[in-house]
C-alpha positions as CSV (number, residue, x, y, z in Angstrom):
1,M,-0.1,0.2,0.1
2,S,3.2,2.3,0.3
3,S,3.5,2.3,-3.4
4,K,3.5,5.7,-5.2
5,I,0.9,3.8,-8.2
6,L,-1.6,4.2,-5.4
7,Q,-1.0,7.6,-4.4
8,R,-2.5,10.6,-6.0
9,G,-0.4,11.9,-8.7
10,F,-0.1,9.1,-10.5
11,L,-3.4,8.3,-10.4
12,S,-4.5,11.7,-11.3
13,L,-2.1,10.7,-14.9
14,L,-4.1,7.8,-15.0
15,T,-7.5,9.5,-15.3
16,A,-6.1,12.4,-17.4
17,Q,-4.8,10.0,-19.9
18,F,-7.8,8.2,-19.7
19,F,-10.1,10.9,-20.5
20,G,-7.6,12.0,-23.2
21,A,-7.2,8.5,-24.9
22,M,-11.1,8.2,-24.9
23,N,-11.7,11.4,-26.7
24,D,-8.8,10.5,-29.1
25,N,-10.7,7.5,-29.9
26,V,-14.6,8.8,-30.5
27,L,-13.7,11.5,-32.5
28,K,-11.3,9.1,-34.9
29,G,-13.7,6.0,-34.5
30,I,-17.0,8.2,-35.6
31,L,-14.8,10.1,-38.1
32,T,-13.8,6.2,-39.3
33,F,-17.0,5.0,-39.9
34,M,-18.6,7.9,-41.1
35,V,-16.3,7.4,-44.1
36,I,-16.7,3.9,-44.6
37,D,-20.7,3.5,-44.7
38,G,-22.0,6.7,-43.1
39,A,-22.6,10.1,-43.5
40,W,-19.5,10.9,-45.4
41,A,-19.4,7.4,-47.2
42,G,-17.0,7.1,-50.2
43,Q,-15.9,11.0,-50.0
44,L,-12.3,9.7,-49.2
45,G,-12.7,6.8,-51.5
46,A,-11.8,3.2,-50.6
47,G,-9.8,2.6,-47.9
48,G,-10.6,6.3,-46.9
49,Q,-10.0,5.7,-43.0
50,G,-6.7,5.4,-43.8
51,I,-6.6,9.3,-44.4
52,V,-8.6,9.8,-41.3
53,G,-5.2,7.6,-39.9
54,I,-2.9,10.0,-41.7
55,C,-4.5,13.4,-40.0
56,F,-4.3,11.5,-36.9
57,T,-0.6,10.8,-36.9
58,I,1.2,13.5,-38.9
59,P,1.3,16.3,-36.1
60,F,2.6,13.6,-33.8
61,I,5.4,13.3,-36.0
62,L,5.6,16.8,-36.9
63,L,5.4,18.3,-33.0
64,S,6.5,15.5,-30.4
65,G,9.9,17.0,-30.7
66,Y,8.9,20.4,-29.5
67,G,6.4,18.3,-26.9
68,G,9.8,16.8,-25.7
69,Q,11.7,19.9,-25.2
70,L,8.5,21.7,-23.2
71,A,8.5,18.6,-20.8
72,D,12.1,19.1,-20.5
73,R,11.7,23.1,-20.0
74,F,8.8,22.9,-18.0
75,S,7.0,20.9,-15.3
76,K,5.6,18.3,-16.6
77,R,2.4,18.8,-14.8
78,D,1.6,22.6,-15.8
79,V,2.1,20.9,-19.4
80,T,-0.3,18.6,-18.5
81,L,-2.9,21.5,-17.7
82,W,-2.1,23.4,-20.7
83,V,-3.0,20.7,-22.9
84,K,-5.9,19.6,-21.0
85,I,-7.2,23.1,-21.2
86,A,-6.7,23.4,-25.1
87,E,-8.7,19.9,-25.6
88,I,-12.1,21.9,-24.8
89,P,-12.2,24.2,-27.1
90,I,-11.1,22.0,-29.8
91,A,-13.9,19.6,-29.2
92,I,-16.3,22.5,-29.6
93,I,-14.6,22.9,-33.2
94,A,-15.5,19.2,-33.8
95,A,-19.2,19.9,-32.5
96,V,-19.4,22.4,-34.9
97,G,-18.5,20.1,-37.7
98,F,-20.5,17.1,-37.0
99,F,-23.8,19.6,-36.2
100,T,-22.9,21.2,-39.6
101,G,-22.3,18.0,-41.0
102,N,-18.7,19.0,-42.6
103,L,-16.1,16.8,-42.9
104,W,-13.4,18.9,-43.3
105,V,-14.0,21.0,-40.0
106,T,-14.1,17.6,-38.3
107,L,-11.2,16.3,-39.9
108,L,-9.6,19.6,-38.9
109,S,-10.2,18.9,-35.3
110,L,-8.8,15.9,-35.8
111,I,-6.1,17.6,-36.3
112,A,-6.1,19.9,-33.5
113,L,-6.6,17.1,-31.7
114,T,-3.4,15.3,-32.0
115,C,-1.9,18.5,-32.2
116,Q,-2.3,18.7,-28.4
117,S,-1.8,15.3,-27.6
118,S,1.7,15.3,-29.4
119,F,2.3,17.6,-26.4
120,F,0.7,15.7,-23.7
121,G,2.9,12.4,-24.8
122,P,6.2,13.3,-23.5
123,A,5.0,15.2,-20.5
124,K,2.7,11.9,-19.8
125,Y,5.3,9.3,-19.8
126,G,8.2,11.7,-19.0
127,M,6.4,12.3,-15.4
128,I,6.0,8.1,-14.7
129,P,9.7,8.2,-13.4
130,E,9.2,11.0,-11.0
131,L,5.6,9.9,-9.5
132,V,6.7,5.8,-9.0
133,D,9.8,5.0,-7.9
134,D,12.0,3.1,-10.4
135,G,11.3,-0.7,-9.0
136,D,7.6,0.6,-10.3
137,L,8.4,1.4,-13.7
138,S,7.6,-1.9,-15.3
139,R,4.1,-1.8,-12.9
140,A,3.1,1.9,-13.8
141,N,3.5,1.2,-17.0
142,G,1.6,-1.8,-17.3
143,T,-0.8,-0.1,-15.5
144,I,-1.6,3.1,-17.6
145,N,-1.2,0.6,-20.6
146,M,-4.1,-1.2,-19.4
147,M,-5.9,2.1,-18.5
148,T,-5.0,3.6,-21.8
149,N,-6.7,0.5,-23.5
150,V,-10.0,0.7,-21.0
151,A,-10.3,4.0,-22.3
152,V,-9.8,3.2,-26.0
153,I,-12.5,0.4,-25.2
154,V,-14.8,2.9,-23.6
155,G,-14.0,5.7,-26.5
156,T,-14.5,3.2,-29.1
157,L,-18.0,1.8,-27.6
158,V,-19.2,5.4,-27.4
159,A,-18.2,6.0,-30.8
160,G,-19.8,3.1,-32.4
161,A,-23.1,4.1,-30.5
162,V,-22.7,7.5,-31.0
163,S,-22.0,7.0,-34.8
164,D,-25.4,4.7,-34.9
165,R,-27.2,7.6,-33.6
166,Y,-25.9,10.5,-35.4
167,S,-25.8,8.7,-38.8
168,P,-28.1,5.6,-38.1
169,Q,-27.4,2.7,-41.1
170,A,-31.3,2.6,-41.2
171,G,-31.2,6.4,-43.1
172,A,-33.4,7.4,-40.3
173,A,-33.0,11.1,-39.1
174,G,-29.9,11.0,-36.7
175,I,-29.0,13.5,-33.5
176,A,-26.4,16.5,-34.6
177,W,-25.1,17.5,-31.5
178,L,-24.9,13.9,-30.1
179,P,-20.9,14.0,-31.1
180,G,-20.3,17.1,-30.3
181,A,-22.0,17.0,-26.8
182,A,-20.1,13.7,-26.0
183,L,-16.4,14.7,-26.8
184,T,-17.0,18.1,-25.0
185,L,-17.9,16.4,-21.8
186,I,-15.0,14.1,-21.9
187,A,-12.7,16.8,-22.6
188,V,-13.7,19.0,-19.5
189,G,-13.3,15.7,-17.7
190,G,-9.9,15.2,-18.6
191,W,-9.0,18.8,-17.1
192,I,-10.6,18.1,-14.0
193,A,-8.4,15.2,-13.7
194,A,-5.7,17.1,-14.7
195,I,-6.2,19.9,-11.6
196,F,-5.1,17.3,-8.7
197,M,-1.5,16.3,-10.0
198,P,1.0,17.5,-7.3
199,R,3.6,20.0,-8.3
200,L,6.4,18.4,-10.2
201,P,10.0,19.5,-10.7
202,V,10.5,22.8,-13.3
203,G,13.1,21.5,-16.1
204,D,15.8,23.4,-16.9
205,R,14.5,27.0,-18.3
206,K,17.6,27.6,-20.1
207,L,17.5,24.5,-22.4
208,K,18.4,26.0,-26.0
209,W,15.0,25.8,-28.1
210,D,14.9,24.3,-31.2
211,W,12.6,25.5,-33.6
212,N,13.9,23.1,-36.5
213,P,11.7,19.9,-35.7
214,V,13.8,17.1,-37.7
215,S,17.5,18.4,-36.2
216,T,15.8,17.4,-32.6
217,Y,14.7,13.8,-33.9
218,V,18.5,13.9,-35.6
219,M,20.5,14.6,-32.7
220,T,18.2,12.4,-30.2
221,V,18.8,9.3,-33.2
222,R,22.6,10.3,-32.8
223,E,22.9,9.8,-29.1
224,M,20.4,7.0,-29.3
225,A,22.5,5.5,-31.7
226,E,25.8,5.1,-29.4
227,S,23.5,2.8,-27.1
228,R,21.2,0.1,-27.8
229,L,18.3,2.4,-26.5
230,L,17.8,2.8,-30.7
231,M,17.0,-0.9,-30.9
232,V,14.7,-0.7,-28.4
233,M,13.1,2.3,-29.5
234,M,13.0,1.1,-32.8
235,A,11.3,-1.9,-31.9
236,W,8.3,-0.5,-29.9
237,G,7.7,1.8,-32.8
238,Y,7.4,-0.9,-35.0
239,F,4.6,-2.3,-33.4
240,Y,2.7,0.6,-34.2
241,L,2.8,-0.2,-38.0
242,L,0.9,-3.4,-37.0
243,A,-1.2,-1.8,-34.6
244,G,-2.0,0.4,-37.1
245,L,-2.9,-2.4,-39.6
246,A,-5.3,-3.9,-37.4
247,L,-7.2,-1.1,-36.2
248,F,-8.1,-0.1,-39.7
249,I,-9.3,-3.9,-40.7
250,V,-11.2,-4.2,-37.3
251,P,-14.0,-1.3,-38.1
252,E,-14.4,-3.1,-41.6
253,Y,-16.0,-6.3,-40.0
254,T,-19.5,-3.9,-40.5
255,V,-19.1,-4.8,-44.4
256,V,-17.5,-8.6,-43.6
257,L,-19.4,-9.7,-41.2
258,G,-22.6,-7.4,-41.8
259,I,-22.6,-6.3,-38.7
260,N,-23.7,-2.8,-37.0
261,R,-20.9,-0.4,-36.0
262,A,-22.2,-0.9,-32.2
263,E,-21.1,-4.9,-32.9
264,A,-17.7,-3.5,-34.9
265,S,-16.9,-1.4,-32.3
266,A,-17.4,-4.3,-29.6
267,L,-14.6,-6.1,-31.5
268,M,-12.6,-2.7,-31.2
269,G,-13.2,-3.3,-27.5
270,V,-12.3,-6.7,-27.4
271,L,-9.3,-5.5,-28.7
272,G,-8.8,-2.7,-26.1
273,V,-9.3,-5.7,-23.3
274,A,-6.9,-7.9,-24.7
275,I,-3.8,-5.2,-24.8
276,G,-5.0,-4.0,-21.1
277,V,-4.8,-7.4,-19.8
278,G,-1.7,-8.0,-21.7
279,C,-0.1,-5.0,-20.5
280,A,-1.5,-6.3,-16.6
281,V,0.0,-9.1,-16.7
282,A,3.2,-8.3,-18.5
283,G,3.5,-6.1,-15.4
284,L,2.5,-8.4,-12.7
285,I,5.1,-11.1,-14.1
286,S,8.0,-8.2,-14.3
287,G,7.3,-7.4,-10.7
288,H,10.3,-4.8,-9.7
289,K,12.1,-5.8,-12.5
290,I,12.1,-5.0,-16.3
291,Q,11.4,-8.4,-18.2
292,P,12.6,-7.9,-21.9
293,R,12.4,-11.6,-22.5
294,L,8.9,-11.3,-22.4
295,I,9.3,-9.6,-26.1
296,P,9.7,-12.4,-28.2
297,I,7.0,-14.4,-26.5
298,G,4.8,-11.2,-27.3
299,A,6.1,-11.2,-31.0
300,G,5.9,-15.2,-31.2
301,G,2.1,-14.8,-30.2
302,L,1.1,-11.6,-32.4
303,I,2.7,-13.9,-35.7
304,V,0.5,-17.1,-34.8
305,F,-3.1,-15.0,-33.8
306,F,-2.6,-12.6,-36.7
307,T,-2.1,-15.6,-39.3
308,L,-5.3,-17.0,-37.5
309,L,-6.9,-13.9,-38.3
310,G,-6.5,-14.0,-41.9
311,A,-7.2,-17.3,-42.0
312,V,-10.5,-17.4,-40.6
313,P,-13.8,-17.7,-42.9
314,T,-15.8,-14.4,-42.0
315,S,-17.4,-13.4,-45.3
316,K,-20.7,-14.8,-47.3
317,M,-21.6,-17.0,-44.2
318,P,-24.6,-19.2,-45.7
319,G,-26.6,-19.1,-42.2
320,A,-26.9,-17.0,-39.1
321,S,-25.4,-20.0,-36.8
322,M,-22.2,-19.8,-39.2
323,L,-22.5,-15.8,-38.7
324,D,-22.2,-16.3,-35.2
325,V,-19.5,-19.0,-35.2
326,A,-17.3,-16.6,-37.4
327,T,-17.9,-13.6,-34.9
328,S,-16.7,-15.6,-31.8
329,M,-13.8,-16.8,-33.3
330,T,-13.4,-13.4,-34.5
331,S,-13.4,-12.1,-31.0
332,F,-11.3,-14.8,-29.6
333,L,-8.5,-14.3,-32.1
334,I,-8.7,-11.0,-31.6
335,F,-8.2,-11.3,-28.1
336,G,-5.0,-13.4,-28.2
337,A,-3.5,-11.0,-30.3
338,G,-4.2,-8.1,-28.1
339,F,-3.0,-10.2,-25.2
340,F,0.9,-10.8,-26.7
341,S,0.9,-7.4,-28.0
342,G,1.0,-6.1,-23.8
343,F,3.8,-8.9,-23.5
344,Y,5.8,-7.1,-26.4
345,I,5.2,-3.4,-25.6
346,V,5.2,-2.9,-22.0
347,P,9.0,-4.0,-21.5
348,L,10.3,-1.8,-24.3
349,Q,8.2,0.6,-23.3
350,A,9.8,0.6,-19.6
351,L,13.3,0.4,-21.0
352,L,12.8,3.6,-22.6
353,Q,12.0,5.5,-20.0
354,Y,14.8,3.4,-17.7
355,L,17.7,3.7,-20.2
356,S,16.8,7.7,-21.2
357,P,19.2,10.3,-19.9
358,D,17.4,11.9,-16.8
359,D,17.7,15.2,-17.4
360,E,16.8,14.9,-21.3
361,R,14.1,12.1,-20.8
362,G,11.1,14.1,-22.7
363,R,13.2,14.9,-25.9
364,F,14.6,11.2,-25.7
365,L,10.2,10.0,-25.3
366,G,9.0,12.6,-27.8
367,T,11.6,11.6,-30.3
368,A,10.3,7.8,-29.8
369,N,6.7,9.1,-29.4
370,A,7.4,10.9,-33.4
371,V,8.8,7.4,-34.2
372,S,6.1,5.5,-33.6
373,F,3.5,7.7,-35.3
374,T,5.9,7.5,-38.0
375,F,5.3,4.1,-38.1
376,M,1.4,4.5,-37.7
377,T,1.6,7.2,-40.9
378,V,2.9,4.4,-42.8
379,A,0.5,1.9,-41.8
380,A,-2.0,4.9,-42.8
381,L,-0.4,4.7,-46.1
382,L,0.0,1.2,-46.8
383,Y,-3.6,0.6,-45.7
384,W,-4.8,3.0,-48.7
385,A,-2.8,1.7,-51.0
386,I,-3.6,-2.1,-50.7
387,R,-6.9,-1.8,-49.4
388,P,-8.5,-1.8,-52.9
389,G,-6.7,-5.2,-53.7
390,F,-8.2,-7.6,-51.0
391,G,-11.6,-6.4,-52.3
392,D,-14.8,-7.7,-49.7
393,R,-12.1,-9.9,-47.8
394,P,-9.8,-6.9,-45.9
395,Q,-9.4,-9.5,-42.7
396,H,-7.3,-10.9,-45.0
397,I,-4.6,-7.8,-44.6
398,F,-3.7,-10.0,-41.6
399,Y,-1.5,-12.1,-43.5
400,I,0.7,-9.0,-44.3
401,C,0.7,-8.1,-40.6
402,A,2.1,-11.6,-39.3
403,I,4.6,-11.6,-42.1
404,L,5.6,-8.2,-41.2
405,M,5.8,-9.1,-37.2
406,A,8.1,-12.0,-37.9
407,V,10.4,-10.4,-40.3
408,G,10.9,-7.6,-37.6
409,A,11.0,-9.7,-34.9
410,A,13.6,-12.0,-36.3
411,F,15.8,-8.5,-36.7
412,F,15.5,-6.8,-33.8
413,L,16.0,-9.8,-31.7
414,W,19.3,-10.4,-34.1
415,R,20.5,-6.9,-33.5
416,L,20.0,-7.0,-29.8
417,R,21.8,-10.2,-29.4
418,G,24.9,-10.4,-27.1
419,T,23.3,-6.8,-25.1
420,G,20.8,-9.2,-22.3
421,L,18.2,-6.9,-22.8
422,V,15.9,-10.3,-24.6
423,V,18.1,-13.3,-23.5
424,G,18.9,-12.2,-20.1
425,S,17.4,-14.4,-17.5
426,D,16.8,-12.0,-14.5
427,G,15.8,-8.9,-15.8
428,V,16.7,-5.4,-15.9
429,E,16.8,-4.1,-12.2
430,P,17.1,-0.3,-11.5
431,P,18.5,1.3,-10.0
432,S,21.8,0.2,-11.8
433,K,22.0,1.7,-15.1
434,A,24.1,-1.0,-17.4
């Protein structure tokens, strides 16, 4: 009970992060459903959700470096309060877009929301070592990842329910004000949670500000390249290439299985629950150490379940019972893939925080954040490019995910050989940084 994970600071961060991740997924989810088969169907072409994904990721790439500099110069609590206040007017812009039925205003609000989130990311991950002891890093990361995925679940379910009422598939009149009201209420909740965060140390106000977003990344990558940290960051970021592809595929089960948006959101919810459970289990297994040997276990599980997801016969089911079987099998396999994701990302995330220099953690984590969203942008472009070739069987793109995971895991495990990070039997135990 003396663990700082249970104290006000970390609990406030958990709650603020919960509302932020929830809002991101509500807005992105509604937009995704609207361009697949809703109010704006066809306006962005086949695989149009890939364009939505690009609007979601590009700001993170361009601004995460600035976010890292802010987190190093100022109190991470202050940065959190600033971005949470900014989230409220952004939600109001989204409300205007949905109420007027304007796709472009709504996309603008999505870009603005991700700009806001890109400044929150480095402060959020950078403050974890300030709020908890080094020995609790794995547990803290497992907990925050679990709660983030709970937020993804709730946000996705809300997105499906709101989408069905905003633009009903049956063609009935929708509720134009509902999306904006939901987004604004969630934004206010995140701001209130951030108010309860305790004061944190102020960073280096004399730190020279670099206005070139690329130079910050280049300098940080060069420093990372002098140690094993670069490969840790790349292995962590690579996961988001596969996660991005999977998140584009799952909403298309409205077409593949002929289910409604709320039911497709439930599948997304299963994925979120599974990742959360996997992260929590990985944190519990790690105890007071960082256990990189969980990484190849997670990678192996992802390869297996991605392959099975591509193989499940889901389209053109001859009867309702067959469709139910396909839906149940798909849910089970999505859960399996999500569960092993937790084993893959928790030790990598903990290593990123632990191995980053204390006085430059914001810059290092900002760069890592930008790398992860670069991979997500590649996923969006890749999905947009290959989706037309899969016709009415987009689930077969999971085969591509399995191949990419196999190739990536082999490469990163080979590059990390001999470091003890993956094959060590006793894990990495803070505070002695090797």
